C-alpha positions in Angstrom: 115.0 79.3 127.7 117.7 78.5 130.2 117.4 81.2 132.9 120.1 79.7 135.2 122.7 82.3 136.3 126.1 81.5 137.5 125.5 84.0 140.3 122.7 81.8 141.7 123.2 82.8 145.4 124.3 85.9 147.3 127.4 84.1 148.5 128.4 83.2 144.9 127.8 86.8 143.8 129.9 88.1 146.6 132.7 85.6 145.8 132.8 86.6 142.1 132.7 90.3 143.0 135.6 89.9 145.3 137.6 87.9 142.7 136.9 90.6 140.1 137.9 93.5 142.3 141.0 91.6 143.4 142.0 91.0 139.8 141.4 94.7 138.9 143.2 96.1 141.9 146.1 93.6 141.7 146.9 94.3 138.0 146.6 98.1 138.4 148.7 98.1 141.6 151.4 96.1 139.9 151.5 98.4 136.9 151.7 101.4 139.2 154.5 99.9 141.3 156.5 99.1 138.2 156.1 102.7 137.0 157.1 104.1 140.4 160.3 102.1 140.5 161.5 102.7 136.9 163.0 105.8 135.4 160.5 107.9 137.3 163.0 108.1 140.2 165.5 110.2 138.3 163.0 112.5 136.7 163.9 115.6 139.0 167.4 115.5 137.6 166.2 115.2 134.0 163.4 117.8 134.2 164.6 120.3 136.8 162.4 123.1 135.4 159.2 121.1 136.3 160.3 120.9 139.9 161.1 124.6 140.3 158.1 125.2 142.5 159.3 125.4 146.1 162.6 124.1 144.6 160.9 120.7 144.6 161.4 120.4 148.4 158.9 118.4 150.3 157.0 120.2 153.1 156.8 117.0 155.1 159.5 116.1 157.7 161.7 113.2 156.7 160.7 113.3 153.0 163.8 113.6 150.8 162.2 112.9 147.4 161.3 115.8 145.2 157.7 117.0 145.2 155.9 117.3 141.8 153.8 120.4 141.8 153.9 121.0 138.0 150.1 120.6 137.7 149.3 124.3 137.9 145.6 123.7 138.6 146.2 121.4 141.6 149.1 123.7 142.8 146.8 126.7 142.9 143.7 124.9 144.2 145.8 123.3 147.0 147.2 126.6 148.0 143.7 128.1 148.0 142.3 125.3 150.3 145.3 125.3 152.7 145.3 129.1 153.1 141.6 129.9 153.1 139.9 126.9 154.7 139.2 128.8 158.0 137.3 131.5 156.1 135.2 128.9 154.2 134.4 127.1 157.4 133.5 130.4 159.2 131.3 131.4 156.3 129.3 128.2 156.6 129.1 128.3 160.4 127.8 131.9 160.4 125.5 131.0 157.5 124.0 128.2 159.5 123.3 130.6 162.4 121.7 133.2 160.1 119.5 130.6 158.5 118.3 129.5 161.9 117.8 133.0 163.3 116.8 135.2 160.4 116.3 133.1 157.2 115.2 136.0 155.1 118.7 137.6 155.4 120.6 134.5 154.2 120.9 135.5 150.5 122.1 139.0 151.6 124.7 137.4 153.9 126.0 135.0 151.2 126.4 137.9 148.7 128.1 140.2 151.2 130.5 137.7 152.6 131.5 136.3 149.3 132.1 139.7 147.7 134.1 140.8 150.7 136.2 137.6 150.6 137.0 138.0 147.0 137.9 141.6 147.4 140.2 140.9 150.4 141.8 137.6 149.4 142.1 138.3 145.7 141.3 141.7 144.3 138.4 144.2 144.2 138.6 144.0 140.4 137.7 140.3 140.4 134.7 140.9 142.7 133.6 143.7 140.3 133.8 141.3 137.3 131.6 138.7 139.0 129.1 141.4 140.0 129.1 142.7 136.4 128.5 139.2 135.0 125.6 138.8 137.3 124.1 142.1 136.2 124.4 141.2 132.5 122.6 137.9 132.9 120.1 139.4 135.3 119.0 141.8 132.6 119.0 138.9 130.1 116.7 137.0 132.4 114.3 139.9 132.4 114.4 140.0 128.6 113.4 136.3 128.5 115.1 135.5 125.2 116.9 132.2 125.6 119.0 132.7 122.4 120.6 135.8 123.9 121.6 133.8 127.0 123.2 131.1 124.9 125.0 133.7 122.8 126.3 135.9 125.6 127.5 132.8 127.6 129.3 131.4 124.5 131.0 134.8 123.8 132.2 135.2 127.4 133.6 131.7 127.5 135.4 132.1 124.2 136.6 135.7 124.5 140.3 134.8 124.9 140.3 132.0 122.4 138.7 133.9 119.6 139.6 137.5 120.3 142.7 137.2 122.5 140.8 139.5 125.0 141.9 138.8 128.6 139.6 140.7 130.9 141.5 139.8 134.0 145.0 140.5 132.8 145.1 143.6 135.1 144.9 141.1 138.0 148.0 139.3 136.8 149.9 142.5 136.4 149.0 143.8 139.8 148.7 140.7 142.0 150.6 137.9 140.4 149.8 134.5 138.9 148.0 132.9 141.8 145.3 135.6 142.1 145.0 135.7 138.4 144.5 132.0 138.0 141.9 131.7 140.8 140.1 134.8 139.4 140.0 133.3 135.9 138.7 129.9 137.2 135.9 131.6 139.1 135.1 133.8 136.2 134.3 130.9 133.9 132.4 129.1 136.7 130.4 132.3 137.2 129.4 132.3 133.5 127.8 128.9 133.8 126.0 129.8 137.1 124.6 132.9 135.5 123.5 130.9 132.5 121.8 128.4 134.9 119.8 131.0 136.8 118.7 132.6 133.5 117.5 129.4 132.0 115.8 128.1 135.2 114.1 131.4 135.7 112.7 131.5 132.2 111.6 127.9 132.5 109.7 128.6 135.7 108.3 131.8 134.3 106.7 129.8 131.5 105.1 127.5 134.0 103.9 130.4 136.2 102.2 132.8 133.8 101.4 135.3 136.6 105.0 135.7 137.8 106.7 139.1 137.9 109.1 140.2 135.2 112.3 140.2 137.3 114.0 137.4 139.1 114.9 137.9 142.8 118.1 139.8 142.8 119.6 138.7 146.1 118.8 135.1 145.6 120.4 135.0 142.2 123.4 136.9 143.4 123.8 134.6 146.4 123.7 131.6 144.0 126.3 133.1 141.6 128.9 134.1 144.3 128.2 131.4 146.9 131.6 131.0 148.4 132.4 127.2 148.8 132.0 126.3 145.1 132.9 129.7 143.7 136.5 128.7 143.1 136.5 124.9 143.6 133.2 123.8 142.1 131.1 121.7 141.6 128.5 123.4 139.5 124.9 123.2 140.8 121.7 124.3 139.1 120.0 127.4 140.3 116.7 125.6 141.2 118.5 123.0 143.2 120.5 125.6 145.1 117.4 127.6 146.0 115.6 124.6 147.2 118.5 123.6 149.3 119.0 127.1 150.7 115.3 127.6 151.6 114.9 124.2 153.2 114.3 124.7 157.0 117.5 124.3 159.0 116.9 122.6 162.4 119.1 123.3 165.4 122.5 121.6 165.0 123.2 118.5 167.0 126.4 117.0 168.4 126.2 114.1 166.0 126.0 116.6 163.1 129.1 118.4 164.4 131.0 115.2 164.5 129.9 114.3 160.9 131.0 117.8 159.7 134.4 117.5 161.4 134.8 114.0 160.0 134.1 115.3 156.5 136.7 118.0 156.8 139.2 115.6 158.2 138.5 113.2 155.3 139.4 116.1 152.9 142.6 116.7 154.8 143.4 113.0 154.5 142.8 113.1 150.7 145.2 116.1 150.5 147.8 114.1 152.4 147.3 111.1 150.1 147.8 113.1 146.9 150.8 114.9 148.4 152.4 111.6 149.1 151.6 110.4 145.6 153.2 113.5 144.2 156.4 112.4 145.9 156.5 109.0 144.2 154.5 109.4 140.9 155.8 112.2 138.8 153.0 112.0 136.3 152.4 115.7 135.8 156.0 116.5 135.1 156.4 113.5 132.7 153.6 114.8 130.5 156.0 117.6 129.3 158.6 115.0 128.2 157.3 112.6 125.5 160.9 111.5 124.8 161.0 110.0 128.3 157.6 108.5 128.0 158.9 106.5 125.0 161.5 104.9 127.2 159.0 103.3 129.6 158.4 99.6 129.1 154.8 98.4 128.5 153.9 97.7 132.1 155.3 101.0 133.3 153.5 102.8 130.5 150.2 101.2 131.6 151.0 102.1 135.2 151.6 105.7 134.1 148.2 105.8 132.4 146.5 104.5 135.6 148.3 107.1 137.7 147.2 109.9 135.5 143.6 108.9 135.8 143.8 108.4 139.6 145.5 111.8 140.1 142.8 113.5 138.0 140.1 111.8 140.1 141.7 112.6 143.4 142.2 116.3 142.5 138.4 116.8 141.9 137.5 114.5 144.8 139.3 116.9 147.0 138.0 120.1 145.4 134.4 119.1 145.2 134.5 117.2 148.4 135.9 120.1 150.5 133.4 122.6 149.1 130.6 120.1 149.6 131.7 119.5 153.2 131.7 123.3 153.9 128.2 123.6 152.3 126.9 120.8 154.5 127.8 122.6 157.6 125.3 125.2 156.5 122.7 122.6 155.6 123.1 123.0 151.8 123.7 120.0 149.5 126.0 120.4 146.5 126.3 117.7 143.9 128.3 114.7 145.3 131.9 114.2 144.2 132.6 111.1 142.0 132.8 107.8 143.9 135.3 106.3 141.6 137.3 107.0 138.4 134.8 105.1 136.2 131.9 107.2 137.5 133.5 110.6 137.2 131.9 111.6 133.9 128.3 112.4 134.7 127.1 116.0 134.3 123.5 115.6 133.1 122.3 117.9 135.8 123.8 120.9 133.9 124.1 119.9 130.2 120.4 119.4 130.2 120.2 123.0 129.2 121.8 122.0 125.9 120.8 118.4 125.5 117.1 118.4 126.4 115.9 121.3 124.2 117.4 119.5 121.2 116.5 115.9 121.9 112.8 116.8 122.6 110.2 114.7 124.4 110.3 111.8 121.9 114.1 111.3 122.3 114.6 109.9 118.8 118.0 108.5 117.9 118.8 111.1 115.3 118.1 114.0 117.6 119.9 112.3 120.4 123.0 112.2 118.2 122.7 115.9 117.4 122.2 116.7 121.0 125.2 114.8 122.1 127.3 116.4 119.3 126.2 119.9 120.4 126.9 119.2 124.0 130.4 118.0 123.3 130.8 121.0 121.0 130.1 123.3 123.9 132.6 121.4 126.1 135.1 121.8 123.3 134.6 125.5 123.3 134.8 125.5 127.1 138.2 123.8 127.0 139.8 126.3 124.6 139.3 124.3 121.3 142.8 122.9 121.3 143.8 120.0 119.0 144.0 117.6 121.9 140.6 118.6 123.2 139.2 118.2 119.6 140.3 114.6 119.6 138.9 114.0 123.1 135.5 115.5 122.2 135.3 113.6 118.9 136.2 110.2 120.4 133.9 110.8 123.3 131.1 111.6 120.9 131.9 108.4 118.9 131.7 106.4 122.1 128.2 107.7 123.0 127.1 107.5 119.4 127.9 103.8 119.5 125.8 103.3 122.6 122.9 105.0 120.9 123.2 102.9 117.8 123.5 99.6 119.7 120.5 100.6 121.8 118.5 101.1 118.7 119.7 97.8 117.2 118.8 95.9 120.3 115.2 97.2 120.1 114.8 95.5 116.7 112.4 92.5 116.8 115.0 90.2 115.3 117.5 91.0 118.0 114.8 90.6 120.7 114.0 87.1 119.3 117.7 86.1 119.2 118.2 87.3 122.7 115.2 85.5 124.1 116.0 82.3 122.3 119.8 82.0 122.7 120.8 84.2 125.6 120.4 83.5 129.3 121.3 85.8 132.2 124.9 84.6 132.6 125.7 84.8 128.9 124.0 88.1 128.6 126.2 89.5 131.4 129.3 88.2 129.8 128.4 89.5 126.4 127.7 93.0 127.7 131.0 93.0 129.6 132.9 91.7 126.5 131.4 94.4 124.3 131.8 97.0 126.9 135.5 96.3 127.3 136.7 97.8 124.0 134.2 100.6 124.5 135.8 101.3 127.9 139.2 101.2 126.2 137.9 103.9 123.7 136.8 106.0 126.7 140.2 105.7 128.3 142.0 106.5 125.1 139.8 109.6 124.5 140.5 110.8 128.1 144.3 110.5 127.5 144.0 113.3 124.9 142.2 115.4 127.6 144.7 114.6 130.4 148.0 114.6 128.6 149.2 115.8 125.2 148.9 114.5 121.6 152.5 113.3 121.7 152.0 111.2 124.8 148.6 109.9 123.7 150.2 108.8 120.4 152.7 106.8 122.3 149.9 105.1 124.2 148.1 104.4 120.9 151.1 102.8 119.3 152.1 100.8 122.3 148.7 99.9 123.9 146.1 99.9 121.1 148.3 98.7 118.3 150.1 96.3 120.7 147.1 94.1 120.8 146.7 91.1 121.2 150.0 89.8 122.7 151.2 92.9 124.7 147.8 93.9 126.1 145.8 90.7 126.1 145.9 90.7 129.9 144.8 94.3 130.0 141.8 93.6 127.8 140.8 90.7 130.0 141.2 93.1 133.0 138.9 95.6 131.4 136.3 92.8 130.8 136.5 91.9 134.4 136.0 95.6 135.4 133.1 96.0 133.0 131.5 93.0 134.7 132.0 94.5 138.1 130.3 97.7 137.0 127.4 95.7 135.6 127.2 93.8 138.9 126.9 97.1 140.7 124.4 98.7 138.4 121.5 98.1 140.8 123.3 100.2 143.3 124.8 103.1 141.4 126.6 105.9 143.2 125.2 109.3 143.7 125.1 111.6 140.7 128.2 113.7 140.4 129.6 116.4 138.4 131.9 115.6 135.6 135.2 116.6 136.7 136.9 119.1 134.5 140.2 121.1 134.8 138.5 124.3 135.5 139.6 126.8 132.8 143.3 126.6 131.9 144.7 130.0 132.1 146.4 131.2 128.9 
């Protein structure tokens, strides 16, 4: 068998990698530039309602273009970060001192500071709701019935969607939309954290037959209301949080202080970047106007799709990155934010509670299919079960199901013989990239349902998918190049990260 690979030396691998990245970045940048210079410039006059926040005026000196703040999740998260960052930094600095001086008081400190923060910055009612959630799941953990934990978590997540019951409506009536939105986001984050400590405690209780009947109250409460990720995320498993919190904290050094300051400045730079992009790429506002999306030419439409994904990635890079930087000051490690758009989908560290019990130790293909379908079903419920989310979850399941099927086919003896006889390293890489290209396209198309609306996604389907091969041939080649780049980097994957999600959209 010919084992010669076209990447026969490190210099050739570096050259091809540079060519691939240049092609990917050049095509994407060109499409984004065409979109930014087209009809997008007159959007504030056509959609004045979407630019009503701060009257669309830029807070930056010398900027005359309108500012797109129509993405309510980013608008509220940005306001939260800008107005409360001193409190989050103070919380972490004092926490580091407490961990060094009196480690046993650290869970009590986290619980007290977080509850006081929520009561003062939002409302006491929100703080009471989070404490009540913790009390309910604390009792469920003592009962040690996993089915009850699943059922209560599912009911709390779907209360509004199924029964039109809004537990936090009193916050909206008394303190306005901002406090309401942040309270709702934290409410649903808290459900998942409570579910996590229940399942992790019951799992550890099975391994340690002589353990007590009750979990540790202050540790579980500190985990549930830990301030940096309480509103911004990401989600961390209970066991991982406790290990990180109980790890000995050495005295802080000057180099650490510099690294922490650099992390906070990096988050500030990311906020500045997305603010500038909101002045030139009105992607959020355009989502509400499908009739204007239809007017975009093909290149502008593709640029619009690229911008939507980049803005989504940056939003969670900032939220997860800022909370992670604050936690690092204290010596805690939260899940790393996504390193790039293509790697922003991993959440195996949490969905293991659903996937692993179903798939079992043998990991058979049929059970893997059922486990994936169940996991996406839970995500579907989490995101309000809308029609657009239904399409997204279904297409995402189809994409993963195809991976499972192809993996099983490749394990057949006939396929192994064909691969060993006719395929070498270079042709195998090319074949994987070529097959992965339409699969990557399916993933992008599924995410468009999640990030936009059915009307906008339908336009993309007619113009991009059905426009093949003439209109989008260069884009399919571009995706093949990018798939090859990902394959080239698979030996050095980025850190595991949370799948970024849009919190919980307030009703």
